N, C-alpha and C positions, 0 to 999 in steps of 0.2 A: 219281352215277356211281361205279362201282367203280374203284378204283386198281390199276394194275399194280404188281408188286413193286418196291420201292425199289431203284434202282441205286446202285452205289458212288459216293461223292462225287468230284467233280473235284478238290477241294482235297486237300492232303496228308492221308493218314489220321492220325487222332489215336491216341495210345497212352493207354489208359484203364484205370484200376483201379476196380472197383465193390466196395464193402465193404457186406455185408448180413448180417443174422442169418438171413434166409429167402431161399430161392430155389426157385421151382417148376421141375420137379416133385419136387425132392429133399426140401425141408422147408418147410412153411408152415402157418400157422394161420388165415389169412385172405387178404385181398387183397394184402398186401405182397409175398409171394413171386411172385404172378402179375405184379404191376407191375414188379418188378425184373427178372424173367426176360424179360418182354415187351420192356422197353426195351433190355436187354442184347442180345437177339437182333436187334432191329430195327437197332441201331447196328452190330452185327457184320456184318449183311447189307449195310450201306452201306459196308463196307470198312474199318471202324475196328478196331484191335487192341485187344482187351478181355480182361481177366482178372477173374473174379468170385472175391472172397475171402469165405469164410464159415467158420463153425466146423464141425468134423467131428462134428455132433450124432450120437448113436446113431441117431436117425431117418434121417439122411442115409446112414450106413454100411449100414443095413439096407434102404434103399429099393431096390425093383426097378429104379428108374431110375438108380441109382448106377453110373457107369461104372467100368472098371478104374482103380485109383489106384496111383501110384508114389511112393516116398519122395522128398521134395524138400529134406531137410536139417533139422537140428535148429533149434529156436527157444528162445531164452532167455526164459522166463516167470518172473518174480520176484514173489513174494507176501510179505506180512508174515510168513507162517509158513515161508518159505524158497522154494527153487527148485521149480518144477513141471515135470515131464517133458513135453516137447511137441515136435512136429515138424510140418513141412509135408507134405501129400500133394497130389499133382498129378494132373490128369486132364483129359478133354475131354467135354463134354456138349452135343449139338446144335450143334457148331461153337464153343462157348464154352470157353475155358480156365478151369479150376477150380484154385483154391489154397485147400486146406482146412487149417485149424488144428486138428491132432489133439492134444488135451490131455485124455486120459481122466479125469483128476481133475476136470476142469471140465465136460466135455461128454458123458461116458458116462452118460446118464441118459435115462429116458423123458420125453418132452415137451421143448419148447423153452424153457419159462419156469418160474420157481419163485416165490420170495417176494420181499420187498423189503428184505432185510437186507444187512449188509456182505459176507457170504459170497456172496450172489447177485451183488452188485455186482462182485465180483472177476472173474466170468465175463466180463462186458462190458468191464471195464477191461482185463483181460488181452488180450482179442480186439482192442480198439482200439489198444492199445500194439503188438501184433504187426502190425496193418495198417499203422500208421505206419512201423515198422521196414521192412516189406516195400516200402512205397512209396518210402521213402528209398533203398533198395537198387536197385530197378528203375528208379526215376526216370521215371514216366509223365508224360505231358503234364498230366493231371488225375487227381486222386483224388476219387472220388464216394462220400460217406458217406450211407447210406440210413437215415433215422429216428435215434432216440436211441441205438439199439444200437451204432452205429459212429461216432457224432458225436465222441466224445472223440479219435478218431484225428486229426481236423483240428487240434485244439488241440495234441496231442503233436507233430504234424508241424511246426506253426508256432512251436513253442517249442524243444523238444529237438533238432529237426533243421533249424532255420532258419539254415542257413549254406551257402555254396558253391552248387553247382548245385542242391542240394535246394530252395533258396529258389524256384527256377523251376518248381516243381510247383504247378499250379493246384489249388485246393480248392473243392469244391462240396458243400453240405449240402442233402439232399433231405428235406422235411418231408411225410411221408405222412400222419401223424396227430399233430398238435401237442398233442393232449390228454394225451399221455404224454411226460413230461419225462425219464424215466430217473432218478427221484428216489430217493436212498438215504441212509442215515445218514452224518453227517460222519465217522464212524469209518472209512468206506470210503476216504476221500480219500488217505491215505498210500500206498495201493496204486497210485495213478496215477503216482507218481514225479515229480510236478510240484512246483514251488516253492510254499511255503506261501502266499505273497502272491496266488496265483491262487485261493485259496479265499476269494473276496470277491464281494459282490453284483454287481460289474461284470464278473465272470468266471464262475466255476463254482458259487459258493455261491447257495442259494436258501432263504431262511427257515431258515437253520441246517443245511440239508441239502446234499448234492451233487446237482446236476441235470446229467446228462451231455449232454442236448440242447444246453444253453448252450455246450458246448465246440464244437460245430459251428456254431451260429448266430453266435457272437461272432467266430470265427476264419475263416469261410469267405470266399472271394472272391466267390461267388455262393450265394444261398440260393433253392431252388426248391420252392415249394408245388405240390401236384398238381392245381391248377386256378387260374385267375386270380382268381375270386371268393374262394377260400380264402386266397390270398395277401393279399387285403385284409382278410378276416375275422381273420386271425392278429394284425393290428395293433390289434384292439379288445379291451377287457376281457372281452367275452362269449366270445371264442374263443382268446385268447392264453395262457390258463392261468397268468397271473401274470408272463409274460415278454413281454406285448404292447409294453411300453416298449422292449425290446431289438429287437423286430421293427421298431418305428417308427424307432428309431435307425439301423437298417440298411436302411431302406425302399428306398434307391437300389440296394441289392444284391439285393433281394427281387423275385421274379417268379413267375408261375404258368404251368404247362404241364399241360393235362389229359392223362390216360392214354388209351391205346387198349386194344384187346383182341386176343387171338389169333384172327383171323378164319378161319384154317384149321382150328383146333380147334373153333370154334363156327360152323358153316356149315349152314344149313337145307336146303341143296341136296344135302348128303352125310351128314347126321347119322344114324347108324344107330338112335338112340333114338326117332326120330319115326315116327308111323304113315304119313306121306307126306312127300315131299321137295318143296321149293318155293324160288323165288327171286324177285327183282324182276321178271324177265321173265315169270314164270308163277307168280303167287301163289295161283291158284285151289285147288290141293291143300291149302292151309293150313286150309280148312274141314273137311277130313278129320281134321286134327290136333285141331281144336276138338271135334269129335264124339268122338274117341278119348278126350280128356281127361275129358269129361263122363261117359263110360261107365266109365272106369277109377276115377273118384272117386265114382261114384254120385250125381251131381248133377243137379238139374233144369236144363233148357235155358232160359236167360233170353234176352231180347232182346239184340241186338248191343250191345256196350258195357257189358254187365252181368256177363260172365264175368270175374271178377277173380282175380288171383293175388298173393300176397306171398311173397317168397323171401329167406331170409337168416338171420343170426344173431339169435336172440331176446335183445334187449338194449334197455335204455332209450334208448341213443343212436339205435337204428334206429326208434324210435317205434312199437313194437308195442303199447304200452299205449294210445296214441291210436287205433290201428286197432281194438283190442279194444273201446274205448269207442264207436267209430263202427259197430260191427257191427249193432246193432239197426236204425239207420237205413238201412244199406246193404241189409240183408235185406229190410226193409220196402219199399224202392225196387225190389225185384225182382232183386237180385244173387244170384249163386252164386259162392262163393269157394273157392279152393284155397290153403291156408296151409301153407308148408313152412319149417321152421327148427329150430334147436337152440340151447340155451343156458339162459337163466334159468328155473328150474323153476316159479316162480310165474307167469310169462307163459305157459309151456307149459300149465299147469293151466287158466288162463283160456281158452286156445284150445280145449282139449279140452272144457271145459264148453260152449262155444259150439257145437261140433260135436254134442254131445249134445242141446242145446236146439233146433238147427235142422238135423235130418237132411234130407239131400237138398239143403241150401242151403250148408252149410259142411263142407268136408272138411279135416282136419288131418293133417299128416304130421310128427310130432316126430322129429328126427334127420335127418342129411343124406342126401338121396336124389338123387344127381346125375341119374339117368335121369328121375325124376319132374320135377325142376326144368327140364330141357330140354324135356320134354313140356309143361310149364306155359308156358314162354316161347313155344312154338310154337303152343299151343292157346288160351291166354287172350286175351281182347280187350284187357285193360289189366293192367299190373302196378303195385301200390301201393307207394310208397316214401316213407313219412312220417318220414324221418330228422330227428332234432333238428339234427344237423350232418353234413355229408358232405364230407370233403376233396375227393374226386373221385367215387367210386362206380363200381361195375361193373354193378350190376343194370340200370340204365337202358340201358347199352350192350348188354348181352346181350338185353334186351327189344327194343330197336330192330333189332338184328341178326336177330331172328326175327319181325319184323313185329308186335310187341306194343306197344301204346301205353303209355308210362310216365306215371303220375300221381304227381307228386313234390312234396314241400315245396320251396319256393324257397330253397335254401341251397347254398353251396359249389359243388362241381362239377356238381351237379344243375342249377343255374341256368345253368351255362356249356354244358352239353351237350344241353339240351332247349330248343327254341324253342316258347314257349307257344302252343298252338293250331295248331301245324304238326307238330312231331315229338314232341309230348307235351303234357301239361297240368301247369302249375305252380300251386301254391296257397300261401297264407299268410292268417292265422297258422296255426301248427300246433295245430289244434283239431279235434275229431271232426266238427263241422258243416262246417268248411272242407274237410276230406277228402271227406265225402259230397258236398258241393257240387261238388267237382272231378270226381268220378265222373259226376255229372249232365252236366257240361260235356263230358267225354270221350265220353259216349253221344251227346250232341247233335253233336259234331264228326264222329263216325262216320256219323251219319245225314245230315248236311249234305254232307260231302265224298264219302261212299260208302266202305263198308268196304274194298273191294278197292283203291280209290285211296289210302286212308290206308296200308294195308299195303304197297302198292307204293312209296310215298314213304319209309317207314321202311326197307324192305329195300334201297333204293338208297343209303342213307347210308353214307359211309365212316367206319366206327368203328374202323378198323385203327390200327396204330402208324405208318402212313406219315407223316401230317402231324406228330404229336408228335415222331417221330424227327428230322424236319428242323428243328423248333424247337430240340430238344435239341442237335442238331449245331451250330447257330449259337451257342447259348449256351456250349457247351463249347469251341468254337474261340475265342470271345471271351475266356473264362477262361484258356485256354492262352496266348493272345497277351499278355494282361496279365501273367500270371506270368513269361513269358519275358523281359519287360523289367526284372524285378527284378534288382538287383545286390547 
C-alpha cells in the first residue's frame, strides 16, 4: 500500500545539524548525496528544524541547483601552514537550510575528492573542525556526521567543546560505507588540534596512520549503519576494515536503518523518460516499456524473466566481474541483457567485448545515461545486483519502484530490502553459476505467480523515506534525551 506524505511529529521538533561532504542535487559522486538529501528532506517534512552543513565545493557553487547564498560570517580555519581564509555562506534549498563552508584554498577545485596525503587530509579536518565549532555555537539537539568525511567533528565536539551546555548536544555517526576509513598519514594529525594522546589505537590512530572515521565511531552517542544487516556485518573482520573490534565494543550503540528513495522523483506513473506510464493499480502499460527497451537497444525478445539489466558503477565491489563471467551461461539460457555503467576501464572493455560477441543479446552503454537507466528499470524483467557488499543499495529500490524484479547477492541492505521469492530473488555464494541459477529462479517465479501479479506486488511496495524517517526520528529523539541528561 502506498503511504501518504508523512505528517509533522506530535513530539517537540528536534533541532538537527547534518554534516556531509555530499548533498544531492548540489554535489555527489554516488549514493551518499542522495541518502543524505533524502533523509534530511524527510525529517524536515516531519517538522524538525534541520541545517545541512557541507563544503562550498566548486561543484556546489557552479551547480544550477545552487540557491542564492548570503555571507554568514568568517570562520577561523587554522592549518600547519598558517590561517586559511574562510567564511560561512547560507541559503535554502527545497526547504532545507544550508550552511556552506567557503574556503577557496581548500574547496575551489574540480571534483570532490583528491589523493590520500596530508594536504588532502587538511580539507576534511578543517571541515570537521568548522562543523564542531558551528554545532557548539548553535547548540542543536543532535549533530549527525555522515561517513568518514565529517566523523572527526564528533571527536572535536566531545573533547574541545565538552563543557557547559555544549555537553548536551547529542552526537550520531552514520556509516554509509565503512570500507572507507578516511585514512591519512600520521603527519596530518597535528592539523586536528587535538591532544597527542588521542593519536592512539584506542582513539584515532590506525596502524600508524590517522583514521578519521574512528573519531565518529568512538565518540558518538549512537552509530547508525544504513541497514540492519550491514550493522551486524561491520562487527566482523570481513566487513569491518580493521576496526571491527571497535564496532563490537560499541555494539550497544550500533543499529541499522535502511534508506528509502525519493518516490516523487522516481515515479513510473509520471516519469517522462518512459514509453508508457503505469502504477500498481494499472501495470499493463509496462509491457510497452519492455518493447521500447528492446527496440532502443536492438535486442532479441526473450521469454519473460530473461530480459535482464545491470545498472551502476563499474567496480569490483559491485560484482561486475562476476556478472561478466556469468554472461556465457545467461546468454545460453536465452537471456537478453542491457548493461549500463561507468568506471573501471578493464571491466568496461570486458562488457564491450561481450556486446561484440553476442549482438542482439547484449547491449552495453558505458557512461552514465540517466534516461536509459530509467527505461531499463521500467522495461527489464529483472535487474542483476551481484554486489560483493552493499551497505544499503539503491538499485534494488529503484527496480522495485518500477516493477522490476531484483536478483541480488544476499548481503547488507540487499538482504534487508528483498524478500526472497516475493519481492526479489537472493543468491549466495557470489559465483557466476549461483547468479545464473538465481535468474532461472526469477523466471520461474514470474511464470508461477504471473508477470503482472509480480509487477503489481513490486509496484505496491513502500520504498519511500516514510518508514526510515520515523525510525530515524525515534533514534534521534533518544540520543537527544540522553544528551540532555549530561551535566
